[in-house]
MILO-36799 format. One record per residue (C-alpha): chain; residue in one letter; x, z, y; residue number from 1. Coordinates in pm, 1 decimal, padded with zeros to 6 digits. Layout:
<nodes>
<node><cadena>A</cadena><residuo>A</residuo><px>X</px><pz>Z</pz><py>Y</py><num>NUM</num></node>
...
</nodes>
This chain:
<nodes>
<node><cadena>A</cadena><residuo>M</residuo><px>04221.7</px><pz>-05241.0</pz><py>05952.8</py><num>1</num></node>
<node><cadena>A</cadena><residuo>L</residuo><px>04056.6</px><pz>-05382.9</pz><py>05647.3</py><num>2</num></node>
<node><cadena>A</cadena><residuo>T</residuo><px>04309.8</px><pz>-05491.5</pz><py>05389.4</py><num>3</num></node>
<node><cadena>A</cadena><residuo>T</residuo><px>04100.2</px><pz>-05517.6</pz><py>05075.3</py><num>4</num></node>
<node><cadena>A</cadena><residuo>I</residuo><px>03760.8</px><pz>-05672.9</pz><py>05020.7</py><num>5</num></node>
<node><cadena>A</cadena><residuo>D</residuo><px>03491.7</px><pz>-05480.2</pz><py>04840.8</py><num>6</num></node>
<node><cadena>A</cadena><residuo>W</residuo><px>03386.9</px><pz>-05770.3</pz><py>04621.2</py><num>7</num></node>
<node><cadena>A</cadena><residuo>E</residuo><px>03088.9</px><pz>-05590.9</pz><py>04473.7</py><num>8</num></node>
<node><cadena>A</cadena><residuo>K</residuo><px>02953.5</px><pz>-05521.2</pz><py>04820.1</py><num>9</num></node>
<node><cadena>A</cadena><residuo>F</residuo><px>03029.3</px><pz>-05874.6</pz><py>04934.1</py><num>10</num></node>
<node><cadena>A</cadena><residuo>H</residuo><px>02840.8</px><pz>-06017.1</pz><py>04631.4</py><num>11</num></node>
<node><cadena>A</cadena><residuo>R</residuo><px>02543.8</px><pz>-05790.9</pz><py>04695.3</py><num>12</num></node>
<node><cadena>A</cadena><residuo>I</residuo><px>02527.5</px><pz>-05900.2</pz><py>05057.7</py><num>13</num></node>
<node><cadena>A</cadena><residuo>L</residuo><px>02571.9</px><pz>-06261.9</pz><py>04966.1</py><num>14</num></node>
<node><cadena>A</cadena><residuo>G</residuo><px>02305.6</px><pz>-06228.4</pz><py>04693.7</py><num>15</num></node>
<node><cadena>A</cadena><residuo>T</residuo><px>02068.7</px><pz>-06068.9</pz><py>04945.5</py><num>16</num></node>
<node><cadena>A</cadena><residuo>Y</residuo><px>02133.4</px><pz>-06342.4</pz><py>05192.9</py><num>17</num></node>
<node><cadena>A</cadena><residuo>L</residuo><px>02072.0</px><pz>-06618.2</pz><py>04935.1</py><num>18</num></node>
<node><cadena>A</cadena><residuo>F</residuo><px>01753.7</px><pz>-06443.9</pz><py>04824.9</py><num>19</num></node>
<node><cadena>A</cadena><residuo>M</residuo><px>01624.3</px><pz>-06405.3</pz><py>05178.1</py><num>20</num></node>
<node><cadena>A</cadena><residuo>N</residuo><px>01712.8</px><pz>-06769.0</pz><py>05256.1</py><num>21</num></node>
<node><cadena>A</cadena><residuo>S</residuo><px>01527.1</px><pz>-06887.7</pz><py>04952.9</py><num>22</num></node>
<node><cadena>A</cadena><residuo>R</residuo><px>01224.5</px><pz>-06671.7</pz><py>05050.6</py><num>23</num></node>
<node><cadena>A</cadena><residuo>M</residuo><px>01231.5</px><pz>-06805.2</pz><py>05408.8</py><num>24</num></node>
<node><cadena>A</cadena><residuo>T</residuo><px>01245.8</px><pz>-07163.8</pz><py>05277.4</py><num>25</num></node>
<node><cadena>A</cadena><residuo>L</residuo><px>00963.5</px><pz>-07085.5</pz><py>05038.4</py><num>26</num></node>
<node><cadena>A</cadena><residuo>G</residuo><px>00775.7</px><pz>-06923.7</pz><py>05330.4</py><num>27</num></node>
<node><cadena>A</cadena><residuo>S</residuo><px>00812.6</px><pz>-07224.1</pz><py>05558.0</py><num>28</num></node>
<node><cadena>A</cadena><residuo>D</residuo><px>00714.9</px><pz>-07455.2</pz><py>05265.1</py><num>29</num></node>
<node><cadena>A</cadena><residuo>E</residuo><px>00403.0</px><pz>-07243.9</pz><py>05208.2</py><num>30</num></node>
<node><cadena>A</cadena><residuo>H</residuo><px>00327.2</px><pz>-07255.5</pz><py>05582.7</py><num>31</num></node>
<node><cadena>A</cadena><residuo>L</residuo><px>00357.9</px><pz>-07634.0</pz><py>05579.6</py><num>32</num></node>
<node><cadena>A</cadena><residuo>D</residuo><px>00146.0</px><pz>-07655.5</pz><py>05263.6</py><num>33</num></node>
<node><cadena>A</cadena><residuo>L</residuo><px>-00119.8</px><pz>-07441.8</pz><py>05440.4</py><num>34</num></node>
<node><cadena>A</cadena><residuo>I</residuo><px>-00115.6</px><pz>-07658.7</pz><py>05751.0</py><num>35</num></node>
<node><cadena>A</cadena><residuo>L</residuo><px>-00154.7</px><pz>-07973.6</pz><py>05535.2</py><num>36</num></node>
<node><cadena>A</cadena><residuo>R</residuo><px>-00446.8</px><pz>-07820.0</pz><py>05343.1</py><num>37</num></node>
<node><cadena>A</cadena><residuo>V</residuo><px>-00617.0</px><pz>-07707.3</pz><py>05664.5</py><num>38</num></node>
<node><cadena>A</cadena><residuo>R</residuo><px>-00581.0</px><pz>-08057.5</pz><py>05811.6</py><num>39</num></node>
<node><cadena>A</cadena><residuo>D</residuo><px>-00720.3</px><pz>-08218.5</pz><py>05495.3</py><num>40</num></node>
<node><cadena>A</cadena><residuo>D</residuo><px>-01011.2</px><pz>-07974.2</pz><py>05489.3</py><num>41</num></node>
<node><cadena>A</cadena><residuo>L</residuo><px>-01083.9</px><pz>-08028.2</pz><py>05856.5</py><num>42</num></node>
<node><cadena>A</cadena><residuo>R</residuo><px>-01094.4</px><pz>-08408.5</pz><py>05801.0</py><num>43</num></node>
<node><cadena>A</cadena><residuo>E</residuo><px>-01336.7</px><pz>-08363.5</pz><py>05510.2</py><num>44</num></node>
<node><cadena>A</cadena><residuo>L</residuo><px>-01557.7</px><pz>-08124.7</pz><py>05697.2</py><num>45</num></node>
<node><cadena>A</cadena><residuo>T</residuo><px>-01559.3</px><pz>-08343.6</pz><py>06003.8</py><num>46</num></node>
<node><cadena>A</cadena><residuo>A</residuo><px>-01667.8</px><pz>-08641.7</pz><py>05801.6</py><num>47</num></node>
<node><cadena>A</cadena><residuo>L</residuo><px>-01948.0</px><pz>-08437.0</pz><py>05649.0</py><num>48</num></node>
<node><cadena>A</cadena><residuo>I</residuo><px>-02064.8</px><pz>-08313.8</pz><py>05986.2</py><num>49</num></node>
<node><cadena>A</cadena><residuo>E</residuo><px>-02058.0</px><pz>-08666.5</pz><py>06126.6</py><num>50</num></node>
<node><cadena>A</cadena><residuo>M</residuo><px>-02255.8</px><pz>-08792.1</pz><py>05827.6</py><num>51</num></node>
<node><cadena>A</cadena><residuo>L</residuo><px>-02507.2</px><pz>-08512.0</pz><py>05865.0</py><num>52</num></node>
<node><cadena>A</cadena><residuo>T</residuo><px>-02540.3</px><pz>-08568.0</pz><py>06239.7</py><num>53</num></node>
<node><cadena>A</cadena><residuo>G</residuo><px>-02601.9</px><pz>-08939.4</pz><py>06184.3</py><num>54</num></node>
<node><cadena>A</cadena><residuo>E</residuo><px>-02859.0</px><pz>-08886.2</pz><py>05912.2</py><num>55</num></node>
<node><cadena>A</cadena><residuo>I</residuo><px>-03055.8</px><pz>-08633.6</pz><py>06120.2</py><num>56</num></node>
<node><cadena>A</cadena><residuo>G</residuo><px>-03018.5</px><pz>-08827.8</pz><py>06434.7</py><num>57</num></node>
<node><cadena>A</cadena><residuo>Q</residuo><px>-03154.7</px><pz>-09139.1</pz><py>06270.4</py><num>58</num></node>
<node><cadena>A</cadena><residuo>H</residuo><px>-03470.8</px><pz>-08973.9</pz><py>06157.5</py><num>59</num></node>
<node><cadena>A</cadena><residuo>I</residuo><px>-03547.7</px><pz>-08744.3</pz><py>06454.0</py><num>60</num></node>
<node><cadena>A</cadena><residuo>P</residuo><px>-03851.5</px><pz>-08949.4</pz><py>06569.9</py><num>61</num></node>
<node><cadena>A</cadena><residuo>R</residuo><px>-04024.9</px><pz>-08880.9</pz><py>06229.2</py><num>62</num></node>
<node><cadena>A</cadena><residuo>F</residuo><px>-03954.5</px><pz>-08508.8</pz><py>06229.2</py><num>63</num></node>
<node><cadena>A</cadena><residuo>T</residuo><px>-04260.2</px><pz>-08279.5</pz><py>06224.9</py><num>64</num></node>
<node><cadena>A</cadena><residuo>Y</residuo><px>-04250.1</px><pz>-07948.9</pz><py>06407.8</py><num>65</num></node>
<node><cadena>A</cadena><residuo>A</residuo><px>-04200.1</px><pz>-07760.4</pz><py>06081.8</py><num>66</num></node>
<node><cadena>A</cadena><residuo>L</residuo><px>-03919.6</px><pz>-07993.1</pz><py>05964.2</py><num>67</num></node>
<node><cadena>A</cadena><residuo>A</residuo><px>-03748.2</px><pz>-07967.8</pz><py>06306.8</py><num>68</num></node>
<node><cadena>A</cadena><residuo>R</residuo><px>-03774.1</px><pz>-07589.1</pz><py>06309.1</py><num>69</num></node>
<node><cadena>A</cadena><residuo>D</residuo><px>-03640.3</px><pz>-07555.1</pz><py>05952.7</py><num>70</num></node>
<node><cadena>A</cadena><residuo>T</residuo><px>-03356.9</px><pz>-07799.8</pz><py>06030.5</py><num>71</num></node>
<node><cadena>A</cadena><residuo>V</residuo><px>-03256.9</px><pz>-07618.9</pz><py>06342.5</py><num>72</num></node>
<node><cadena>A</cadena><residuo>M</residuo><px>-03272.6</px><pz>-07279.5</pz><py>06163.2</py><num>73</num></node>
<node><cadena>A</cadena><residuo>A</residuo><px>-03044.0</px><pz>-07416.7</pz><py>05890.8</py><num>74</num></node>
<node><cadena>A</cadena><residuo>L</residuo><px>-02793.2</px><pz>-07575.0</pz><py>06135.3</py><num>75</num></node>
<node><cadena>A</cadena><residuo>I</residuo><px>-02754.4</px><pz>-07282.7</pz><py>06377.4</py><num>76</num></node>
<node><cadena>A</cadena><residuo>P</residuo><px>-02553.8</px><pz>-07070.8</pz><py>06130.1</py><num>77</num></node>
<node><cadena>A</cadena><residuo>C</residuo><px>-02344.4</px><pz>-07368.3</pz><py>06024.4</py><num>78</num></node>
<node><cadena>A</cadena><residuo>I</residuo><px>-02260.2</px><pz>-07445.7</pz><py>06389.8</py><num>79</num></node>
<node><cadena>A</cadena><residuo>R</residuo><px>-02169.7</px><pz>-07083.8</pz><py>06459.2</py><num>80</num></node>
<node><cadena>A</cadena><residuo>L</residuo><px>-01952.5</px><pz>-07063.7</pz><py>06146.9</py><num>81</num></node>
<node><cadena>A</cadena><residuo>T</residuo><px>-01773.5</px><pz>-07387.8</pz><py>06223.6</py><num>82</num></node>
<node><cadena>A</cadena><residuo>R</residuo><px>-01715.1</px><pz>-07272.2</pz><py>06580.1</py><num>83</num></node>
<node><cadena>A</cadena><residuo>N</residuo><px>-01562.8</px><pz>-06953.0</pz><py>06448.3</py><num>84</num></node>
<node><cadena>A</cadena><residuo>V</residuo><px>-01340.5</px><pz>-07147.2</pz><py>06204.2</py><num>85</num></node>
<node><cadena>A</cadena><residuo>V</residuo><px>-01217.1</px><pz>-07368.9</pz><py>06488.1</py><num>86</num></node>
<node><cadena>A</cadena><residuo>M</residuo><px>-01146.5</px><pz>-07064.3</pz><py>06703.0</py><num>87</num></node>
<node><cadena>A</cadena><residuo>E</residuo><px>-00960.9</px><pz>-06886.4</pz><py>06419.0</py><num>88</num></node>
<node><cadena>A</cadena><residuo>I</residuo><px>-00745.6</px><pz>-07198.7</pz><py>06362.3</py><num>89</num></node>
<node><cadena>A</cadena><residuo>R</residuo><px>-00667.9</px><pz>-07218.3</pz><py>06735.8</py><num>90</num></node>
<node><cadena>A</cadena><residuo>Q</residuo><px>-00579.1</px><pz>-06845.5</pz><py>06747.9</py><num>91</num></node>
<node><cadena>A</cadena><residuo>A</residuo><px>-00346.5</px><pz>-06882.8</pz><py>06447.2</py><num>92</num></node>
<node><cadena>A</cadena><residuo>S</residuo><px>-00185.1</px><pz>-07175.1</pz><py>06623.6</py><num>93</num></node>
<node><cadena>A</cadena><residuo>L</residuo><px>-00200.6</px><pz>-07375.6</pz><py>06299.2</py><num>94</num></node>
<node><cadena>A</cadena><residuo>L</residuo><px>-00314.7</px><pz>-07697.9</pz><py>06459.4</py><num>95</num></node>
<node><cadena>A</cadena><residuo>D</residuo><px>-00315.3</px><pz>-07656.6</pz><py>06834.0</py><num>96</num></node>
<node><cadena>A</cadena><residuo>G</residuo><px>-00397.0</px><pz>-07991.1</pz><py>06989.9</py><num>97</num></node>
<node><cadena>A</cadena><residuo>K</residuo><px>-00386.3</px><pz>-08176.5</pz><py>06663.0</py><num>98</num></node>
<node><cadena>A</cadena><residuo>V</residuo><px>-00617.6</px><pz>-08475.5</pz><py>06618.8</py><num>99</num></node>
<node><cadena>A</cadena><residuo>E</residuo><px>-00800.5</px><pz>-08314.6</pz><py>06331.3</py><num>100</num></node>
<node><cadena>A</cadena><residuo>L</residuo><px>-00901.0</px><pz>-08008.1</pz><py>06536.9</py><num>101</num></node>
<node><cadena>A</cadena><residuo>L</residuo><px>-01008.9</px><pz>-08228.9</pz><py>06831.0</py><num>102</num></node>
<node><cadena>A</cadena><residuo>E</residuo><px>-01216.3</px><pz>-08450.2</pz><py>06598.1</py><num>103</num></node>
<node><cadena>A</cadena><residuo>M</residuo><px>-01376.6</px><pz>-08147.9</pz><py>06442.2</py><num>104</num></node>
<node><cadena>A</cadena><residuo>E</residuo><px>-01472.1</px><pz>-08016.9</pz><py>06790.9</py><num>105</num></node>
<node><cadena>A</cadena><residuo>A</residuo><px>-01625.9</px><pz>-08355.9</pz><py>06877.2</py><num>106</num></node>
<node><cadena>A</cadena><residuo>A</residuo><px>-01824.4</px><pz>-08372.6</pz><py>06550.1</py><num>107</num></node>
<node><cadena>A</cadena><residuo>L</residuo><px>-01946.4</px><pz>-08021.6</pz><py>06618.2</py><num>108</num></node>
<node><cadena>A</cadena><residuo>A</residuo><px>-02055.6</px><pz>-08113.1</pz><py>06970.7</py><num>109</num></node>
<node><cadena>A</cadena><residuo>G</residuo><px>-02246.7</px><pz>-08410.9</pz><py>06824.9</py><num>110</num></node>
<node><cadena>A</cadena><residuo>L</residuo><px>-02425.6</px><pz>-08172.2</pz><py>06581.9</py><num>111</num></node>
<node><cadena>A</cadena><residuo>Q</residuo><px>-02507.7</px><pz>-07931.7</pz><py>06862.6</py><num>112</num></node>
<node><cadena>A</cadena><residuo>E</residuo><px>-02652.5</px><pz>-08225.9</pz><py>07057.5</py><num>113</num></node>
<node><cadena>A</cadena><residuo>V</residuo><px>-02881.4</px><pz>-08313.5</pz><py>06764.5</py><num>114</num></node>
<node><cadena>A</cadena><residuo>V</residuo><px>-03000.3</px><pz>-07954.1</pz><py>06754.9</py><num>115</num></node>
<node><cadena>A</cadena><residuo>L</residuo><px>-03072.0</px><pz>-07968.9</pz><py>07126.1</py><num>116</num></node>
<node><cadena>A</cadena><residuo>E</residuo><px>-03254.5</px><pz>-08297.2</pz><py>07081.7</py><num>117</num></node>
<node><cadena>A</cadena><residuo>L</residuo><px>-03472.2</px><pz>-08147.8</pz><py>06803.5</py><num>118</num></node>
<node><cadena>A</cadena><residuo>T</residuo><px>-03560.8</px><pz>-07851.5</pz><py>07014.0</py><num>119</num></node>
<node><cadena>A</cadena><residuo>R</residuo><px>-03636.3</px><pz>-08056.9</pz><py>07330.1</py><num>120</num></node>
<node><cadena>A</cadena><residuo>G</residuo><px>-03835.6</px><pz>-08322.9</pz><py>07150.0</py><num>121</num></node>
<node><cadena>A</cadena><residuo>H</residuo><px>-04023.4</px><pz>-08126.3</pz><py>06891.1</py><num>122</num></node>
<node><cadena>A</cadena><residuo>M</residuo><px>-04040.7</px><pz>-07767.2</pz><py>06999.8</py><num>123</num></node>
<node><cadena>A</cadena><residuo>Q</residuo><px>-04078.0</px><pz>-07769.1</pz><py>07380.3</py><num>124</num></node>
<node><cadena>A</cadena><residuo>G</residuo><px>-04236.9</px><pz>-07448.9</pz><py>07495.6</py><num>125</num></node>
<node><cadena>A</cadena><residuo>R</residuo><px>-04228.3</px><pz>-07277.0</pz><py>07159.9</py><num>126</num></node>
<node><cadena>A</cadena><residuo>R</residuo><px>-04113.3</px><pz>-06923.2</pz><py>07212.9</py><num>127</num></node>
<node><cadena>A</cadena><residuo>E</residuo><px>-03996.4</px><pz>-06890.2</pz><py>06857.8</py><num>128</num></node>
<node><cadena>A</cadena><residuo>M</residuo><px>-03731.5</px><pz>-07163.2</pz><py>06892.0</py><num>129</num></node>
<node><cadena>A</cadena><residuo>H</residuo><px>-03621.9</px><pz>-07034.1</pz><py>07231.6</py><num>130</num></node>
<node><cadena>A</cadena><residuo>N</residuo><px>-03550.7</px><pz>-06694.9</pz><py>07070.6</py><num>131</num></node>
<node><cadena>A</cadena><residuo>I</residuo><px>-03359.6</px><pz>-06845.8</pz><py>06775.9</py><num>132</num></node>
<node><cadena>A</cadena><residuo>L</residuo><px>-03135.3</px><pz>-07059.2</pz><py>07000.1</py><num>133</num></node>
<node><cadena>A</cadena><residuo>N</residuo><px>-03047.5</px><pz>-06774.8</pz><py>07239.3</py><num>134</num></node>
</nodes>
């Protein structure tokens, strides 16, 4: 039966508890800050992708073969990178099902459609573009 309290041990345990509690609070605050930053960055990137898609889409009829080829070659790595970012965010469960992630995926699909339109309209039958896209 415990009749006396080891105050030094009690204060050490209490201090450890308070420290861990503050670290956990800080950790969840940092996690929330990360989620908010990711959401803001996704909104900004989505707006840029939509603007780029609109600009390119508006001028597709005036593209030459060379301009279409160069544009597609510049966009393919961007699309792949953006797809990987979306996949990483999903795997980390940072924003599963959130509006920002869905909007990013829709913007990315629009950009992919522009790339397909460029390849269909300007580069049909060109082996070079077939190899780049596959």
